[in-house]
N, CA, C and O atoms as a CHARMM CRD file, in Angstrom:
* protein
*
  360
    1    1 MET  N      0.67400  -1.07300  -0.06600 PROA 1      0.00000
    2    1 MET  CA     0.26500  -0.08700   0.01700 PROA 1      0.00000
    3    1 MET  C      0.98900   1.06100   0.03200 PROA 1      0.00000
    4    1 MET  O      2.03900   1.21900   0.65500 PROA 1      0.00000
    5    2 GLU  N      0.34500   2.00500  -0.76500 PROA 2      0.00000
    6    2 GLU  CA     1.26000   3.60200  -0.89700 PROA 2      0.00000
    7    2 GLU  C      1.16700   4.31500   0.53200 PROA 2      0.00000
    8    2 GLU  O      0.19700   4.12500   1.26500 PROA 2      0.00000
    9    3 GLY  N      2.00400   4.96800   0.80800 PROA 3      0.00000
   10    3 GLY  CA     1.45400   6.08900   1.64500 PROA 3      0.00000
   11    3 GLY  C      1.53200   5.38000   3.27100 PROA 3      0.00000
   12    3 GLY  O      1.27200   5.96100   4.32400 PROA 3      0.00000
   13    4 GLY  N      2.00700   3.84600   3.07700 PROA 4      0.00000
   14    4 GLY  CA     2.13100   3.28400   4.47600 PROA 4      0.00000
   15    4 GLY  C      0.73600   2.74400   5.02300 PROA 4      0.00000
   16    4 GLY  O     -0.36500   3.08300   4.59000 PROA 4      0.00000
   17    5 GLU  N      1.04300   1.62300   6.30300 PROA 5      0.00000
   18    5 GLU  CA    -0.12400   1.25000   6.81800 PROA 5      0.00000
   19    5 GLU  C     -0.85900   2.23800   7.34500 PROA 5      0.00000
   20    5 GLU  O     -0.54100   3.42300   7.45000 PROA 5      0.00000
   21    6 PRO  N     -1.96500   1.65300   7.71100 PROA 6      0.00000
   22    6 PRO  CA    -3.41500   2.84100   8.27800 PROA 6      0.00000
   23    6 PRO  C     -2.98000   2.92200   9.76100 PROA 6      0.00000
   24    6 PRO  O     -3.83400   3.66100  10.25000 PROA 6      0.00000
   25    7 VAL  N     -2.11800   2.56800  10.75300 PROA 7      0.00000
   26    7 VAL  CA    -1.93300   2.66100  11.86500 PROA 7      0.00000
   27    7 VAL  C     -0.80900   3.57100  12.80500 PROA 7      0.00000
   28    7 VAL  O      0.07000   4.19400  12.21100 PROA 7      0.00000
   29    8 GLY  N     -0.87300   3.59900  13.93500 PROA 8      0.00000
   30    8 GLY  CA    -0.14400   4.56100  14.61000 PROA 8      0.00000
   31    8 GLY  C     -0.44700   5.77400  14.97700 PROA 8      0.00000
   32    8 GLY  O     -1.05700   6.53500  14.22600 PROA 8      0.00000
   33    9 LYS  N     -0.11900   6.05100  15.98800 PROA 9      0.00000
   34    9 LYS  CA    -0.36100   7.50300  16.84200 PROA 9      0.00000
   35    9 LYS  C      0.11100   8.54400  15.63000 PROA 9      0.00000
   36    9 LYS  O      1.14300   8.38500  14.97700 PROA 9      0.00000
   37   10 GLY  N     -0.90100   9.71900  15.43400 PROA 10     0.00000
   38   10 GLY  CA     0.01200  10.65700  14.46700 PROA 10     0.00000
   39   10 GLY  C     -0.60700  10.14200  12.95200 PROA 10     0.00000
   40   10 GLY  O     -0.92200  10.91900  12.05000 PROA 10     0.00000
   41   11 GLN  N     -0.67300   9.12200  12.90800 PROA 11     0.00000
   42   11 GLN  CA    -0.78700   8.78500  11.18300 PROA 11     0.00000
   43   11 GLN  C     -2.15100   9.33800  10.96000 PROA 11     0.00000
   44   11 GLN  O     -2.95300   9.05900  11.85000 PROA 11     0.00000
   45   12 VAL  N     -2.71700  10.25600   9.70500 PROA 12     0.00000
   46   12 VAL  CA    -3.71500  10.54300   9.35600 PROA 12     0.00000
   47   12 VAL  C     -4.23600   9.61400   8.33900 PROA 12     0.00000
   48   12 VAL  O     -3.55700   9.16200   7.41700 PROA 12     0.00000
   49   13 ASN  N     -5.78200   9.29100   8.61100 PROA 13     0.00000
   50   13 ASN  CA    -5.94300   8.13200   7.47100 PROA 13     0.00000
   51   13 ASN  C     -7.45200   8.59000   7.39600 PROA 13     0.00000
   52   13 ASN  O     -7.90900   9.38100   8.22200 PROA 13     0.00000
   53   14 LEU  N     -8.36700   7.94300   6.14700 PROA 14     0.00000
   54   14 LEU  CA    -9.53500   8.13500   5.71900 PROA 14     0.00000
   55   14 LEU  C    -10.62000   7.12100   6.43200 PROA 14     0.00000
   56   14 LEU  O    -10.50800   5.91300   6.22300 PROA 14     0.00000
   57   15 SER  N    -11.59600   7.59000   7.21700 PROA 15     0.00000
   58   15 SER  CA   -11.94100   6.54400   7.73400 PROA 15     0.00000
   59   15 SER  C    -13.88300   7.50200   7.85000 PROA 15     0.00000
   60   15 SER  O    -14.21200   8.65200   7.55900 PROA 15     0.00000
   61   16 TYR  N    -14.80300   6.16300   8.46800 PROA 16     0.00000
   62   16 TYR  CA   -16.07500   6.63000   8.32100 PROA 16     0.00000
   63   16 TYR  C    -16.79000   6.21000   9.44900 PROA 16     0.00000
   64   16 TYR  O    -16.28700   5.40200  10.23100 PROA 16     0.00000
   65   17 HSD  N    -18.29600   6.83200   9.67300 PROA 17     0.00000
   66   17 HSD  CA   -19.33800   6.53200  11.07400 PROA 17     0.00000
   67   17 HSD  C    -20.18600   5.66300   9.73300 PROA 17     0.00000
   68   17 HSD  O    -19.90200   5.73800   8.53800 PROA 17     0.00000
   69   18 TRP  N    -21.14400   4.95100  10.28400 PROA 18     0.00000
   70   18 TRP  CA   -22.76400   5.12500   9.74500 PROA 18     0.00000
   71   18 TRP  C    -23.12900   5.55100  10.75700 PROA 18     0.00000
   72   18 TRP  O    -22.56300   5.49000  11.84800 PROA 18     0.00000
   73   19 MET  N    -24.51400   6.21400  10.37500 PROA 19     0.00000
   74   19 MET  CA   -25.14800   7.04800  10.83200 PROA 19     0.00000
   75   19 MET  C    -26.86600   6.53600  10.55600 PROA 19     0.00000
   76   19 MET  O    -27.12900   6.04600   9.45800 PROA 19     0.00000
   77   20 ASN  N    -27.95600   6.67900  11.58300 PROA 20     0.00000
   78   20 ASN  CA   -29.03400   6.77000  11.19300 PROA 20     0.00000
   79   20 ASN  C    -29.67000   7.82100  10.75500 PROA 20     0.00000
   80   20 ASN  O    -29.01200   8.85200  10.89800 PROA 20     0.00000
   81   21 GLN  N    -31.00200   8.00000  10.13200 PROA 21     0.00000
   82   21 GLN  CA   -31.23400   9.16600   9.57400 PROA 21     0.00000
   83   21 GLN  C    -31.16000  10.34600  10.14300 PROA 21     0.00000
   84   21 GLN  O    -31.03400  11.41000   9.53500 PROA 21     0.00000
   85   22 THR  N    -31.25900  10.16200  11.68400 PROA 22     0.00000
   86   22 THR  CA   -31.48800  11.35800  12.35100 PROA 22     0.00000
   87   22 THR  C    -30.05500  11.47900  12.99800 PROA 22     0.00000
   88   22 THR  O    -29.81300  12.10100  14.03200 PROA 22     0.00000
   89   23 GLY  N    -29.39100  10.97600  12.43900 PROA 23     0.00000
   90   23 GLY  CA   -27.70200  11.62100  12.68600 PROA 23     0.00000
   91   23 GLY  C    -27.32100  10.51700  14.13700 PROA 23     0.00000
   92   23 GLY  O    -26.44900  10.99500  14.86300 PROA 23     0.00000
   93   24 ASP  N    -27.64900   9.71000  14.40400 PROA 24     0.00000
   94   24 ASP  CA   -27.32300   8.83200  15.83600 PROA 24     0.00000
   95   24 ASP  C    -26.20000   8.03900  14.95900 PROA 24     0.00000
   96   24 ASP  O    -26.20800   7.68100  13.78100 PROA 24     0.00000
   97   25 LYS  N    -25.29100   7.91400  15.93000 PROA 25     0.00000
   98   25 LYS  CA   -24.00000   6.76100  15.21900 PROA 25     0.00000
   99   25 LYS  C    -24.63200   5.45500  15.59800 PROA 25     0.00000
  100   25 LYS  O    -24.93000   5.06800  16.72800 PROA 25     0.00000
  101   26 LEU  N    -24.80300   4.76200  14.28800 PROA 26     0.00000
  102   26 LEU  CA   -24.48500   3.22300  14.20800 PROA 26     0.00000
  103   26 LEU  C    -23.23100   2.40300  14.50900 PROA 26     0.00000
  104   26 LEU  O    -23.25000   1.37600  15.18800 PROA 26     0.00000
  105   27 LEU  N    -22.15800   2.92500  13.96200 PROA 27     0.00000
  106   27 LEU  CA   -20.72900   2.49400  13.69800 PROA 27     0.00000
  107   27 LEU  C    -19.69100   3.72000  14.04100 PROA 27     0.00000
  108   27 LEU  O    -19.48300   4.73200  13.37200 PROA 27     0.00000
  109   28 GLU  N    -19.13000   3.33700  15.23200 PROA 28     0.00000
  110   28 GLU  CA   -18.02200   4.68100  15.37900 PROA 28     0.00000
  111   28 GLU  C    -17.49700   4.97000  14.57900 PROA 28     0.00000
  112   28 GLU  O    -17.71800   5.91300  13.81900 PROA 28     0.00000
  113   29 ASP  N    -16.47500   4.03100  14.56900 PROA 29     0.00000
  114   29 ASP  CA   -15.07200   3.61800  13.96900 PROA 29     0.00000
  115   29 ASP  C    -14.95200   3.05200  12.09300 PROA 29     0.00000
  116   29 ASP  O    -14.02000   2.24700  12.09100 PROA 29     0.00000
  117   30 GLY  N    -15.15800   3.09800  11.55200 PROA 30     0.00000
  118   30 GLY  CA   -15.09600   2.17600  10.14400 PROA 30     0.00000
  119   30 GLY  C    -13.55000   1.72900   9.77600 PROA 30     0.00000
  120   30 GLY  O    -12.61200   2.05900  10.50100 PROA 30     0.00000
  121   31 ILE  N    -13.40400   1.06400   8.75800 PROA 31     0.00000
  122   31 ILE  CA   -11.98100   0.62700   8.19900 PROA 31     0.00000
  123   31 ILE  C    -10.88900   1.94800   8.30700 PROA 31     0.00000
  124   31 ILE  O    -11.27800   3.03900   7.89000 PROA 31     0.00000
  125   32 ARG  N     -9.82400   1.84300   8.74900 PROA 32     0.00000
  126   32 ARG  CA    -9.03900   2.90800   8.01000 PROA 32     0.00000
  127   32 ARG  C     -8.23700   2.60100   6.59700 PROA 32     0.00000
  128   32 ARG  O     -7.94400   1.48000   6.17900 PROA 32     0.00000
  129   33 THR  N     -7.98000   3.75100   6.02000 PROA 33     0.00000
  130   33 THR  CA    -7.50800   3.72900   4.56800 PROA 33     0.00000
  131   33 THR  C     -6.63300   4.91300   4.46600 PROA 33     0.00000
  132   33 THR  O     -6.91300   6.10700   4.35900 PROA 33     0.00000
  133   34 ALA  N     -5.18900   4.11700   4.54300 PROA 34     0.00000
  134   34 ALA  CA    -3.99400   5.31400   4.50200 PROA 34     0.00000
  135   34 ALA  C     -3.92500   6.08200   3.18100 PROA 34     0.00000
  136   34 ALA  O     -4.05300   5.45300   2.13000 PROA 34     0.00000
  137   35 LEU  N     -3.73300   7.37300   3.17300 PROA 35     0.00000
  138   35 LEU  CA    -3.52000   8.08000   2.34500 PROA 35     0.00000
  139   35 LEU  C     -2.47600   7.51000   1.54100 PROA 35     0.00000
  140   35 LEU  O     -1.59100   6.81200   2.03500 PROA 35     0.00000
  141   36 SER  N     -2.55300   7.79900   0.25200 PROA 36     0.00000
  142   36 SER  CA    -1.32000   7.34600  -0.64500 PROA 36     0.00000
  143   36 SER  C     -0.65000   8.30000  -0.94200 PROA 36     0.00000
  144   36 SER  O      0.21300   7.95900  -1.75200 PROA 36     0.00000
  145   37 GLU  N     -0.59700   9.57600  -0.63800 PROA 37     0.00000
  146   37 GLU  CA     0.41300  10.66200  -0.41000 PROA 37     0.00000
  147   37 GLU  C      0.38200  11.65900   0.75400 PROA 37     0.00000
  148   37 GLU  O     -0.54200  11.50500   1.55200 PROA 37     0.00000
  149   38 ASN  N      1.21100  12.61500   0.96700 PROA 38     0.00000
  150   38 ASN  CA     0.86000  13.83700   1.90100 PROA 38     0.00000
  151   38 ASN  C     -0.10500  14.69400   0.58200 PROA 38     0.00000
  152   38 ASN  O     -0.09600  15.02100  -0.60500 PROA 38     0.00000
  153   39 VAL  N     -0.96300  14.73800   1.98100 PROA 39     0.00000
  154   39 VAL  CA    -1.64800  16.23500   1.14600 PROA 39     0.00000
  155   39 VAL  C     -1.66200  17.57000   2.14000 PROA 39     0.00000
  156   39 VAL  O     -2.07600  17.48900   3.29600 PROA 39     0.00000
  157   40 TYR  N     -1.19500  18.72700   1.59800 PROA 40     0.00000
  158   40 TYR  CA    -1.10600  20.08400   2.06800 PROA 40     0.00000
  159   40 TYR  C     -2.41600  20.85800   1.75600 PROA 40     0.00000
  160   40 TYR  O     -3.21200  20.70400   0.82900 PROA 40     0.00000
  161   41 PRO  N     -2.41200  21.80100   2.87100 PROA 41     0.00000
  162   41 PRO  CA    -3.59800  22.54300   2.74300 PROA 41     0.00000
  163   41 PRO  C     -3.91000  23.01100   0.98000 PROA 41     0.00000
  164   41 PRO  O     -3.11700  22.85700   0.05200 PROA 41     0.00000
  165   42 ASN  N     -4.84500  23.41100   0.93200 PROA 42     0.00000
  166   42 ASN  CA    -5.62600  23.49400  -0.63500 PROA 42     0.00000
  167   42 ASN  C     -4.99800  22.63900  -1.53400 PROA 42     0.00000
  168   42 ASN  O     -4.69000  23.23400  -2.56700 PROA 42     0.00000
  169   43 GLN  N     -4.60300  21.10600  -1.51900 PROA 43     0.00000
  170   43 GLN  CA    -4.57600  20.46500  -2.03800 PROA 43     0.00000
  171   43 GLN  C     -5.33000  19.39200  -2.20700 PROA 43     0.00000
  172   43 GLN  O     -6.11300  19.35700  -1.25800 PROA 43     0.00000
  173   44 SER  N     -5.54300  18.30000  -3.07600 PROA 44     0.00000
  174   44 SER  CA    -6.68300  17.10000  -2.73300 PROA 44     0.00000
  175   44 SER  C     -6.01800  15.99500  -3.30200 PROA 44     0.00000
  176   44 SER  O     -4.98300  16.17200  -3.94500 PROA 44     0.00000
  177   45 THR  N     -6.52900  14.81300  -3.12600 PROA 45     0.00000
  178   45 THR  CA    -6.23000  13.13700  -3.48900 PROA 45     0.00000
  179   45 THR  C     -7.29900  12.57400  -3.79400 PROA 45     0.00000
  180   45 THR  O     -8.42300  12.95200  -3.46700 PROA 45     0.00000
  181   46 GLU  N     -6.97800  11.47900  -4.54600 PROA 46     0.00000
  182   46 GLU  CA    -7.96000  10.65500  -4.55900 PROA 46     0.00000
  183   46 GLU  C     -7.57500   9.51900  -3.92300 PROA 46     0.00000
  184   46 GLU  O     -6.38100   9.21800  -3.90500 PROA 46     0.00000
  185   47 SER  N     -8.47500   8.77300  -3.34600 PROA 47     0.00000
  186   47 SER  CA    -7.83600   7.43500  -2.84500 PROA 47     0.00000
  187   47 SER  C     -9.47900   6.28300  -2.79800 PROA 47     0.00000
  188   47 SER  O    -10.50900   6.60500  -2.20600 PROA 47     0.00000
  189   48 ASN  N     -9.36700   5.55100  -3.23700 PROA 48     0.00000
  190   48 ASN  CA    -9.66600   3.85400  -3.09100 PROA 48     0.00000
  191   48 ASN  C     -9.79400   3.45300  -1.63800 PROA 48     0.00000
  192   48 ASN  O     -8.79400   3.37000  -0.92500 PROA 48     0.00000
  193   49 MET  N    -11.17400   3.17000  -1.13100 PROA 49     0.00000
  194   49 MET  CA   -11.36700   2.84300   0.47100 PROA 49     0.00000
  195   49 MET  C    -12.37200   1.39600   0.10900 PROA 49     0.00000
  196   49 MET  O    -13.00000   1.07100  -0.89900 PROA 49     0.00000
  197   50 ILE  N    -12.16600   0.73000   1.48200 PROA 50     0.00000
  198   50 ILE  CA   -12.89400  -0.27800   1.62100 PROA 50     0.00000
  199   50 ILE  C    -14.20100   0.00000   2.88900 PROA 50     0.00000
  200   50 ILE  O    -13.98500  -0.01400   4.10100 PROA 50     0.00000
  201   51 ILE  N    -15.31000   0.19900   2.35300 PROA 51     0.00000
  202   51 ILE  CA   -15.96400   0.23300   3.21400 PROA 51     0.00000
  203   51 ILE  C    -17.36700  -0.86800   3.08800 PROA 51     0.00000
  204   51 ILE  O    -18.12700  -1.18800   2.17400 PROA 51     0.00000
  205   52 LYS  N    -17.18800  -1.31400   4.90400 PROA 52     0.00000
  206   52 LYS  CA   -18.31100  -2.06000   5.44800 PROA 52     0.00000
  207   52 LYS  C    -19.61700  -2.05700   5.64400 PROA 52     0.00000
  208   52 LYS  O    -19.98200  -1.29200   6.53600 PROA 52     0.00000
  209   53 LEU  N    -20.56700  -2.75200   5.02300 PROA 53     0.00000
  210   53 LEU  CA   -21.79900  -2.20100   5.14000 PROA 53     0.00000
  211   53 LEU  C    -22.78800  -2.46800   6.65100 PROA 53     0.00000
  212   53 LEU  O    -22.72100  -3.52100   7.28600 PROA 53     0.00000
  213   54 PRO  N    -23.52800  -1.49800   6.97700 PROA 54     0.00000
  214   54 PRO  CA   -24.31200  -2.34900   7.76400 PROA 54     0.00000
  215   54 PRO  C    -25.02200  -3.67600   7.32000 PROA 54     0.00000
  216   54 PRO  O    -25.37900  -3.95600   6.17600 PROA 54     0.00000
  217   55 GLN  N    -25.19200  -4.65200   8.77400 PROA 55     0.00000
  218   55 GLN  CA   -25.56800  -5.52700   8.54700 PROA 55     0.00000
  219   55 GLN  C    -27.13600  -5.59900   7.87700 PROA 55     0.00000
  220   55 GLN  O    -27.51300  -6.26600   6.91400 PROA 55     0.00000
  221   56 LYS  N    -27.89500  -4.68400   8.72900 PROA 56     0.00000
  222   56 LYS  CA   -29.16700  -4.98400   8.23600 PROA 56     0.00000
  223   56 LYS  C    -29.74300  -3.77500   7.11500 PROA 56     0.00000
  224   56 LYS  O    -29.25300  -2.65000   7.02200 PROA 56     0.00000
  225   57 SER  N    -30.99800  -4.34500   6.22700 PROA 57     0.00000
  226   57 SER  CA   -31.38600  -3.31900   5.32900 PROA 57     0.00000
  227   57 SER  C    -31.92200  -2.03300   5.64700 PROA 57     0.00000
  228   57 SER  O    -32.77000  -1.95200   6.53600 PROA 57     0.00000
  229   58 GLY  N    -31.55300  -1.07100   5.06300 PROA 58     0.00000
  230   58 GLY  CA   -32.37800  -0.05200   5.38700 PROA 58     0.00000
  231   58 GLY  C    -31.51700   1.59700   4.75700 PROA 58     0.00000
  232   58 GLY  O    -30.49400   1.80100   4.10200 PROA 58     0.00000
  233   59 HSD  N    -32.49600   2.43700   5.32900 PROA 59     0.00000
  234   59 HSD  CA   -31.58500   3.72700   4.91800 PROA 59     0.00000
  235   59 HSD  C    -30.74300   4.64000   6.01100 PROA 59     0.00000
  236   59 HSD  O    -31.26400   5.17200   6.99100 PROA 59     0.00000
  237   60 TYR  N    -29.50000   4.71300   5.69800 PROA 60     0.00000
  238   60 TYR  CA   -28.17500   5.53400   6.41100 PROA 60     0.00000
  239   60 TYR  C    -27.64700   6.44800   5.98500 PROA 60     0.00000
  240   60 TYR  O    -27.99200   6.88200   4.88500 PROA 60     0.00000
  241   61 LEU  N    -26.64500   7.03700   6.70700 PROA 61     0.00000
  242   61 LEU  CA   -25.84200   8.03200   6.44100 PROA 61     0.00000
  243   61 LEU  C    -24.59700   7.62500   6.48800 PROA 61     0.00000
  244   61 LEU  O    -24.12100   7.29300   7.57300 PROA 61     0.00000
  245   62 LEU  N    -23.80100   7.57300   5.26000 PROA 62     0.00000
  246   62 LEU  CA   -22.43300   7.35700   5.51200 PROA 62     0.00000
  247   62 LEU  C    -21.33800   8.83100   5.77100 PROA 62     0.00000
  248   62 LEU  O    -21.06800   9.68700   4.92800 PROA 62     0.00000
  249   63 ARG  N    -20.91600   8.76700   7.03600 PROA 63     0.00000
  250   63 ARG  CA   -20.01300  10.15100   7.24600 PROA 63     0.00000
  251   63 ARG  C    -18.47200   9.55900   7.03900 PROA 63     0.00000
  252   63 ARG  O    -17.90000   8.66100   7.65800 PROA 63     0.00000
  253   64 LEU  N    -18.03700  10.34400   6.00400 PROA 64     0.00000
  254   64 LEU  CA   -16.45300  10.61200   5.50800 PROA 64     0.00000
  255   64 LEU  C    -15.49400  11.41300   6.06400 PROA 64     0.00000
  256   64 LEU  O    -15.61100  12.58400   5.70200 PROA 64     0.00000
  257   65 SER  N    -14.50500  11.18100   6.88100 PROA 65     0.00000
  258   65 SER  CA   -13.88800  12.17900   7.30000 PROA 65     0.00000
  259   65 SER  C    -12.50500  11.90300   7.66400 PROA 65     0.00000
  260   65 SER  O    -12.35800  10.70000   7.88300 PROA 65     0.00000
  261   66 LEU  N    -11.53100  12.52300   7.79600 PROA 66     0.00000
  262   66 LEU  CA   -10.01300  12.17600   7.78200 PROA 66     0.00000
  263   66 LEU  C     -9.91300  12.17800   9.84100 PROA 66     0.00000
  264   66 LEU  O    -10.45400  12.86900  10.70400 PROA 66     0.00000
  265   67 VAL  N     -8.97200  11.06700   9.87000 PROA 67     0.00000
  266   67 VAL  CA    -8.72000  10.72300  11.58400 PROA 67     0.00000
  267   67 VAL  C     -7.19200  10.75500  11.79900 PROA 67     0.00000
  268   67 VAL  O     -6.37400  10.17500  11.08500 PROA 67     0.00000
  269   68 GLN  N     -6.92000  11.50800  12.87500 PROA 68     0.00000
  270   68 GLN  CA    -5.59800  11.60000  12.97000 PROA 68     0.00000
  271   68 GLN  C     -5.56800  10.59900  14.54500 PROA 68     0.00000
  272   68 GLN  O     -5.76000  11.04200  15.67800 PROA 68     0.00000
  273   69 GLU  N     -5.35700   9.59000  14.27000 PROA 69     0.00000
  274   69 GLU  CA    -4.79000   8.46200  14.95700 PROA 69     0.00000
  275   69 GLU  C     -4.10100   8.86100  16.61400 PROA 69     0.00000
  276   69 GLU  O     -2.94800   9.17400  16.90900 PROA 69     0.00000
  277   70 GLY  N     -5.51200   8.67400  17.62300 PROA 70     0.00000
  278   70 GLY  CA    -4.89000   9.07000  18.64500 PROA 70     0.00000
  279   70 GLY  C     -4.94900  10.45200  19.51300 PROA 70     0.00000
  280   70 GLY  O     -4.58200  10.80200  20.63400 PROA 70     0.00000
  281   71 VAL  N     -5.72000  11.15100  18.20700 PROA 71     0.00000
  282   71 VAL  CA    -5.62300  12.47800  18.43400 PROA 71     0.00000
  283   71 VAL  C     -7.54700  13.07200  18.27300 PROA 71     0.00000
  284   71 VAL  O     -8.31400  13.30400  19.20700 PROA 71     0.00000
  285   72 SER  N     -7.79200  13.15300  16.99000 PROA 72     0.00000
  286   72 SER  CA    -8.91500  13.33800  16.36600 PROA 72     0.00000
  287   72 SER  C     -9.02800  12.97100  15.28600 PROA 72     0.00000
  288   72 SER  O     -8.18000  12.50400  14.52700 PROA 72     0.00000
  289   73 TRP  N    -11.02300  13.32400  15.01900 PROA 73     0.00000
  290   73 TRP  CA   -11.31900  13.29000  13.61100 PROA 73     0.00000
  291   73 TRP  C    -11.49400  14.59100  13.44200 PROA 73     0.00000
  292   73 TRP  O    -11.86000  15.45600  14.23700 PROA 73     0.00000
  293   74 PHE  N    -11.19500  14.64100  12.33100 PROA 74     0.00000
  294   74 PHE  CA   -10.86600  15.69900  12.03100 PROA 74     0.00000
  295   74 PHE  C    -12.48700  16.57100  12.18900 PROA 74     0.00000
  296   74 PHE  O    -12.34000  17.59900  12.85100 PROA 74     0.00000
  297   75 TYR  N    -13.79600  16.37200  11.76600 PROA 75     0.00000
  298   75 TYR  CA   -14.69600  16.83800  11.59900 PROA 75     0.00000
  299   75 TYR  C    -15.26700  17.45000  13.23000 PROA 75     0.00000
  300   75 TYR  O    -16.21600  18.20500  13.44600 PROA 75     0.00000
  301   76 LEU  N    -14.34700  16.83900  14.18800 PROA 76     0.00000
  302   76 LEU  CA   -14.81900  17.11600  15.53600 PROA 76     0.00000
  303   76 LEU  C    -13.43200  18.07700  16.06600 PROA 76     0.00000
  304   76 LEU  O    -13.18700  18.34500  17.24200 PROA 76     0.00000
  305   77 ALA  N    -12.85600  18.37800  15.21800 PROA 77     0.00000
  306   77 ALA  CA   -11.94900  19.53300  15.48200 PROA 77     0.00000
  307   77 ALA  C    -11.92100  20.85900  14.79600 PROA 77     0.00000
  308   77 ALA  O    -11.04300  21.72200  14.77900 PROA 77     0.00000
  309   78 GLY  N    -13.79400  20.78000  13.90400 PROA 78     0.00000
  310   78 GLY  CA   -13.34900  21.85400  13.00300 PROA 78     0.00000
  311   78 GLY  C    -13.39500  21.88900  11.40000 PROA 78     0.00000
  312   78 GLY  O    -13.69100  22.78400  10.60900 PROA 78     0.00000
  313   79 GLY  N    -13.05500  20.78700  11.26500 PROA 79     0.00000
  314   79 GLY  CA   -12.60900  20.42300  10.03100 PROA 79     0.00000
  315   79 GLY  C    -14.12300  19.63900   8.91800 PROA 79     0.00000
  316   79 GLY  O    -15.32900  19.55700   9.15200 PROA 79     0.00000
  317   80 GLY  N    -13.40100  19.26300   7.90100 PROA 80     0.00000
  318   80 GLY  CA   -15.06800  18.88400   6.95100 PROA 80     0.00000
  319   80 GLY  C    -15.13700  17.45400   7.19800 PROA 80     0.00000
  320   80 GLY  O    -14.32300  16.83500   7.88300 PROA 80     0.00000
  321   81 TYR  N    -16.13300  16.96700   6.61800 PROA 81     0.00000
  322   81 TYR  CA   -16.38700  15.77500   6.41600 PROA 81     0.00000
  323   81 TYR  C    -17.37000  15.78300   5.30700 PROA 81     0.00000
  324   81 TYR  O    -17.76200  16.89100   4.93900 PROA 81     0.00000
  325   82 LEU  N    -17.88800  14.60000   4.64400 PROA 82     0.00000
  326   82 LEU  CA   -18.95100  14.51400   3.66500 PROA 82     0.00000
  327   82 LEU  C    -19.70600  13.61400   3.89400 PROA 82     0.00000
  328   82 LEU  O    -19.33200  12.46100   4.10700 PROA 82     0.00000
  329   83 ASP  N    -21.02900  14.04000   3.88400 PROA 83     0.00000
  330   83 ASP  CA   -22.46500  12.65900   4.46700 PROA 83     0.00000
  331   83 ASP  C    -23.05400  12.17800   3.28600 PROA 83     0.00000
  332   83 ASP  O    -23.79000  13.01300   2.76000 PROA 83     0.00000
  333   84 ILE  N    -22.97500  11.18100   2.74100 PROA 84     0.00000
  334   84 ILE  CA   -23.87100  10.15200   1.79900 PROA 84     0.00000
  335   84 ILE  C    -24.96700   9.67500   2.05200 PROA 84     0.00000
  336   84 ILE  O    -24.96600   8.77600   2.89300 PROA 84     0.00000
  337   85 PRO  N    -25.85800   9.94800   1.64100 PROA 85     0.00000
  338   85 PRO  CA   -27.25800   9.03700   2.04000 PROA 85     0.00000
  339   85 PRO  C    -26.91000   7.29200   1.49500 PROA 85     0.00000
  340   85 PRO  O    -26.06300   7.30100   0.60300 PROA 85     0.00000
  341   86 VAL  N    -27.10000   6.73700   1.63800 PROA 86     0.00000
  342   86 VAL  CA   -26.94300   5.30200   1.10400 PROA 86     0.00000
  343   86 VAL  C    -28.16900   4.20000   1.53200 PROA 86     0.00000
  344   86 VAL  O    -28.40800   3.98200   2.72000 PROA 86     0.00000
  345   87 LYS  N    -28.83400   3.60700   0.55900 PROA 87     0.00000
  346   87 LYS  CA   -29.74800   2.71000   0.89000 PROA 87     0.00000
  347   87 LYS  C    -29.54100   1.12700   0.87500 PROA 87     0.00000
  348   87 LYS  O    -29.63000   0.53100  -0.19900 PROA 87     0.00000
  349   88 VAL  N    -29.21900   0.32700   2.25700 PROA 88     0.00000
  350   88 VAL  CA   -29.03200  -1.02600   1.84900 PROA 88     0.00000
  351   88 VAL  C    -29.94200  -1.81800   1.73300 PROA 88     0.00000
  352   88 VAL  O    -30.89800  -1.94100   2.49800 PROA 88     0.00000
  353   89 LEU  N    -29.65500  -2.58600   0.49600 PROA 89     0.00000
  354   89 LEU  CA   -30.48800  -3.70100   0.56100 PROA 89     0.00000
  355   89 LEU  C    -29.86000  -5.10500   0.78000 PROA 89     0.00000
  356   89 LEU  O    -28.79000  -5.46800   0.29300 PROA 89     0.00000
  357   90 LYS  N    -30.73400  -5.90400   1.64100 PROA 90     0.00000
  358   90 LYS  CA   -29.67300  -7.12300   1.90200 PROA 90     0.00000
  359   90 LYS  C    -30.79500  -8.32800   1.34400 PROA 90     0.00000
  360   90 LYS  O    -30.47000  -9.51500   1.33200 PROA 90     0.00000
């Protein structure tokens, strides 16, 4: 994996939470994806990530955010996030 393994205190990774439609968290910490390169302010990068779906069918909200391991999720520290509505069919 380019960019190293998604572990270690201070490492910045891409991850997610699963939430219900009212915004309650159903899964706190999703699978971590290491960034393929360093990303500086006002830059962007693309990354493929693995996302594990909820076990039950239904309507969910997938919240994507960066997380600095052992420190904080970026959105909790004033950074951005992306919420995506998802319908899971089983």
